[in-house]
C-alpha positions in Angstrom: 154.6 -128.3 -106.4 152.1 -125.6 -105.9 152.0 -121.9 -107.0 151.4 -119.3 -104.6 151.7 -121.6 -101.6 153.1 -120.2 -98.3 153.9 -121.9 -95.2 150.4 -122.2 -93.9 149.4 -124.0 -97.0 151.9 -126.7 -96.3 150.7 -127.2 -92.7 147.3 -128.1 -93.9 146.0 -129.1 -97.4 149.3 -129.1 -99.3 151.1 -131.3 -96.7 148.2 -133.8 -96.9 148.2 -133.7 -100.7 152.1 -134.3 -100.8 151.7 -137.3 -98.4 149.0 -138.8 -100.5 151.3 -138.9 -103.6 154.7 -139.1 -101.8 155.9 -142.4 -103.4 155.3 -141.1 -106.9 156.5 -137.6 -106.1 159.8 -138.9 -104.7 160.2 -141.3 -107.7 159.8 -138.2 -110.0 162.2 -136.1 -108.1 164.8 -138.8 -107.4 167.3 -137.7 -110.2 167.8 -134.4 -108.5 169.3 -136.1 -105.3 172.7 -137.1 -107.2 173.7 -133.5 -108.0 172.2 -132.0 -104.9 173.9 -134.3 -102.4 177.2 -134.2 -104.4 177.2 -130.5 -103.9 177.1 -130.9 -100.1 180.6 -132.5 -100.3 180.2 -134.8 -97.6 183.8 -136.0 -97.0 183.9 -136.3 -93.1 181.3 -137.1 -90.4 178.8 -134.2 -90.2 175.9 -132.9 -88.7 173.4 -132.2 -91.5 170.0 -130.6 -91.4 167.4 -130.6 -94.1 165.2 -127.6 -94.7 161.6 -128.8 -95.6 162.2 -132.6 -95.4 158.8 -133.6 -96.4 158.3 -137.4 -96.2 162.0 -137.9 -95.5 163.1 -139.5 -98.7 166.1 -137.0 -99.2 167.2 -137.1 -95.6 167.3 -140.9 -95.6 169.4 -140.7 -98.8 171.8 -138.2 -97.2 172.2 -140.6 -94.2 172.9 -143.4 -96.7 175.7 -141.3 -98.5 177.2 -139.6 -95.6 180.4 -140.8 -93.9 179.8 -143.0 -90.9 179.3 -141.0 -87.9 177.2 -138.4 -89.5 174.0 -137.3 -88.1 170.9 -136.1 -90.2 168.0 -134.0 -88.9 165.0 -133.4 -91.2 162.6 -130.4 -90.5 159.5 -129.7 -92.0 156.5 -127.4 -91.0 153.9 -130.1 -91.9 153.0 -132.5 -89.0 151.5 -135.0 -91.4 154.7 -135.2 -93.4 156.9 -135.6 -90.2 154.7 -138.4 -89.0 155.3 -140.0 -92.4 159.0 -139.5 -92.2 159.3 -141.0 -88.7 157.3 -144.0 -89.9 160.0 -144.7 -92.5 162.9 -144.9 -89.9 164.1 -148.2 -88.7 163.3 -148.7 -85.1 167.0 -148.9 -84.0 168.0 -145.8 -86.0 169.8 -143.1 -84.0 171.5 -141.2 -86.6 168.5 -139.5 -88.1 165.6 -137.7 -86.5 162.6 -135.8 -88.0 161.1 -132.7 -86.2 158.1 -130.3 -86.9 159.8 -127.0 -87.1 159.7 -123.8 -89.2 163.3 -123.3 -89.8 162.4 -119.9 -91.2 161.8 -118.7 -87.5 163.0 -121.5 -85.2 166.4 -121.6 -83.5 168.5 -124.7 -83.5 169.9 -126.3 -80.5 173.3 -125.9 -82.1 174.5 -125.1 -85.5 175.0 -127.6 -88.3 177.9 -128.3 -90.5 175.7 -128.7 -93.5 172.2 -127.5 -94.8 170.4 -129.0 -97.7 167.0 -128.5 -99.2 165.3 -130.1 -102.2 162.8 -127.5 -103.2 162.0 -126.4 -99.6 163.2 -122.9 -99.6 160.9 -121.4 -102.5 157.9 -121.0 -100.1 158.8 -118.8 -97.4 156.3 -116.0 -96.6 159.3 -113.6 -95.8 162.2 -114.8 -97.6 164.7 -112.3 -96.2 163.9 -113.0 -92.6 163.7 -116.6 -93.4 167.4 -116.8 -94.9 168.7 -114.6 -92.2 167.4 -117.3 -89.7 168.8 -120.1 -91.9 172.2 -118.6 -91.4 171.9 -119.3 -87.6 171.5 -122.9 -88.4 174.9 -123.3 -90.1 178.3 -123.1 -88.6 180.5 -120.4 -89.6 182.5 -122.2 -92.7 179.6 -124.6 -92.9 178.3 -125.4 -96.5 174.7 -125.3 -97.8 173.1 -126.7 -101.0 169.6 -125.7 -102.1 167.8 -127.0 -105.0 165.3 -124.6 -106.7 163.6 -124.8 -110.2 165.0 -123.0 -113.2 163.1 -121.1 -115.7 159.5 -122.5 -116.6 160.4 -122.6 -120.2 163.3 -125.0 -119.2 160.8 -127.3 -117.3 158.3 -128.9 -119.7 157.7 -131.6 -117.0 155.5 -128.9 -115.3 154.6 -126.6 -118.3 153.2 -129.5 -120.4 150.8 -130.1 -117.7 149.9 -126.6 -117.2 149.4 -126.0 -120.9 146.9 -128.9 -121.3 144.9 -128.0 -118.2 144.8 -124.3 -119.4 143.1 -125.5 -122.6 140.2 -126.8 -120.4 140.0 -124.3 -117.6 141.4 -120.9 -116.6 144.7 -121.2 -114.8 145.7 -118.1 -112.6 148.8 -116.4 -114.0 151.8 -117.1 -111.8 153.4 -114.3 -109.9 157.1 -114.9 -109.9 157.7 -112.9 -106.7 155.1 -115.0 -104.7 156.0 -118.1 -103.0 155.9 -121.0 -105.6 158.2 -123.4 -107.4 159.7 -120.8 -110.0 160.2 -118.0 -107.5 164.0 -118.3 -107.8 164.2 -119.2 -111.7 166.3 -116.0 -111.8 169.1 -117.1 -109.5 170.2 -113.5 -109.0 167.4 -112.7 -106.8 168.3 -115.7 -104.5 172.1 -114.9 -104.7 171.4 -111.3 -103.4 169.2 -112.6 -100.5 171.7 -115.1 -99.5 174.7 -112.7 -99.6 172.8 -110.0 -97.8 172.3 -112.4 -94.6 175.8 -113.6 -94.2 176.4 -116.2 -96.8 179.4 -116.3 -99.2 181.1 -118.2 -101.9 177.8 -118.7 -103.7 177.9 -120.8 -106.9 174.9 -121.8 -109.1 175.0 -125.1 -111.1 172.2 -125.4 -113.7 171.4 -129.1 -113.7 169.6 -130.4 -116.7 168.1 -133.9 -116.8 164.8 -135.8 -117.5 162.4 -136.6 -114.9 160.3 -139.8 -114.8 156.7 -138.6 -114.3 155.5 -140.7 -111.4 158.3 -143.3 -111.8 157.7 -145.9 -114.2 154.1 -145.1 -115.0 152.7 -145.6 -118.5 151.4 -142.5 -120.2 147.6 -142.6 -118.8 148.7 -143.3 -115.3 151.4 -140.6 -115.5 149.0 -138.0 -116.7 146.4 -138.9 -113.9 149.2 -138.7 -111.3 150.4 -135.2 -112.8 146.9 -133.7 -112.8 146.2 -135.0 -109.4 149.5 -133.9 -107.7 151.1 -131.0 -109.5 150.2 -127.5 -108.4 146.5 -126.9 -107.9 145.5 -128.4 -111.4 143.4 -131.1 -109.9 141.4 -128.7 -107.7 140.8 -126.3 -110.8 139.5 -129.2 -112.8 137.4 -130.6 -110.1 135.6 -127.2 -109.7 134.8 -127.2 -113.5 133.2 -130.8 -113.2 134.1 -134.4 -114.2 134.2 -133.8 -117.7 137.0 -131.2 -117.3 139.3 -133.7 -115.7 138.6 -136.4 -118.3 139.1 -133.9 -121.1 142.5 -132.8 -119.5 143.5 -136.4 -118.8 142.9 -137.5 -122.5 144.9 -134.7 -123.9 147.8 -134.9 -121.4 147.9 -138.7 -122.2 148.4 -138.0 -125.8 151.2 -135.5 -125.0 152.9 -137.9 -122.6 152.8 -140.8 -125.0 155.3 -138.8 -127.1 157.9 -138.8 -124.2 157.9 -142.4 -123.1 161.3 -144.0 -122.9 162.6 -147.0 -121.3 159.3 -147.8 -119.7 158.6 -144.3 -118.3 157.3 -140.8 -119.3 160.3 -138.6 -119.1 160.2 -134.8 -119.5 163.2 -132.4 -119.3 163.9 -130.3 -116.3 166.2 -127.5 -115.1 167.3 -127.4 -111.6 169.5 -124.7 -110.0 171.8 -126.2 -107.4 172.7 -123.1 -105.2 175.7 -123.6 -103.0 177.8 -121.6 -100.6 179.1 -121.2 -97.0 178.3 -119.2 -93.9 180.8 -116.4 -93.5 
């Protein structure tokens, strides 16, 4: 979750940061897997590729849900995240593999029946060329399902953290056209890109739900996790000194305390599940 982060950022610092917080990040995002994987329509054995697989959590969940005989390949530009994903495989597992690859430019050995991505398609440096290349990864008639974030105003799980940080330090204004989590909050722009490179039957589902911040953390720990892992908030606060982080932590803990339900801090989210086929 970083604003204005392109591919090169994920190879280096952002990939390392995600790895450091991967368990809590995956716990936060786990509710999105249900609508995303349902949209893939895995009704027969399939070859499935994940765009931006990160630490491998979603790819492993795909394999658990896919019909017997399916094969799952996860690709990510970050070597450190692929190393982590491979470490999570069982030694005798032959139906899943993880590779360091930039799917925005790399060619597949052969096309896949399904493409899936949970928040991995918002960071392409050249989105037009990247989506055109992704079409090469999918068989004609094959199906894709991409999850991207909806409007910031519909995602208080992120904006609540940003608001409290902005009370302490200056937070750069987001450029909606730049690589970042809310790049396709206007789904019309993503639809146009996809249709222009050979995808069809495009549909958009606006999924609404609550995300558990860090999983089952109490407010103070959830606030610390959010400040340390979301966007570049931790770095901004660190540059302002220890007092800045403590001030933001106290304020965010108070905000999070208002949203504790069933043993976790839960804030609303809007996720656009974009689906379609290759013509």
